[in-house]
N, C-alpha and C positions, 0 to 999 in steps of 0.2 A: 504494500500499500504506500502510495506516495505520501510525503511530508504534508502537502497541502490537503490531501484527502483525509489523512490522520487528524489534522488540525480541525477540519471541518466536522469530522465525526465527533471529536472531543467537544467542540462548541455546541453541537446540536444535542449531544447526550446531556451536557450541563444545562441546556435549555429545557430538558424534559422530553424530547422526542423519544417515542417508545424504541426499546431495544430491537424488537422485531422489525420495525420500519427501517431502523439504521442498518441492520444486518442485510435486509433485502436491497436497499439502496447501494450500499457498498460492497455487496456480493461477498459477505463474509458470514461466518457462524455467529449466532448470538453470543456464544462464550467469548469469541474474539473481540466483540464489541465491549463486553464487560472487562476483559483484560486490558484492552487499550485504555479504557476509562480508568481502571485501577492504576495502571502505570502512570497515568497523568495526574494521580493524586485525588481523583474524584471519588466520593463515597458511593458505595454500592447502594442501589435503591431498589425498593420493592414496588412493583406496580400497584397503584391504588385504583380501586373500582369506583366509578361514580356512585354517589349515595343511593340513587334510585336503583341501580343494579345490585348494590350491596344488600339493600333491603329485600329486593325480589329474591336474590340467592338465599338469604337467611330464611325468608318465609317459605320457599319452596322446599327447602331442606327440612325445616321444622314441621312442614306438612307430611313429611314421610318419604320424599324423593331421596334417592341415593346421591352422594356427592357427584358421581360421574354423570348421573341423569340431569342434574342441575346445571353442571358445567357444560354439558352438551346443548342443552335448551338455551342457555345464555351466551354460549360461545366464549367461555372463559375456561381457566384451568381448574382442576380439582382443588388445587392449593388455594386458589382465589376463593372458591366457595367455602372451603374450611375456614379461612381467615374471616370471611364475612359472617359466617355463622357465629364464630366466637366473638367477633367485634360487636354483633348485635345481641349479645348475652346468651346465646345458645350453647349447647354442648354437642360434642361429637359422638355419635353412636359407635358402638364396637363395629369393626368390619366383619365381613363374611356374609354368606347368604343367610337370609331369614328363613326360619322354618314356617311353613304354612300352618295357620291355626295356633301359632304360639304367641 
């Protein structure tokens, strides 16, 4: 990656451009984006869901949907759903398949 592209990537990362978007634009892996940012002294960041999506995720999960189902419906990661549920005061159910009638 050229020095100018690297500088542009760092500036955009610092401005909050999503890692996935930067990876696509600069044709590198998401991990590479994070590593370049780390080497530049930028703090790692966790993506924040908008409040409305966070609330939806928490409600769907609390309503009985699995993390993966909520994630697929909202187009976010399982971890984002987990974080949303906890942030909204919920708890995470034990993993594994549920027994019918239990």
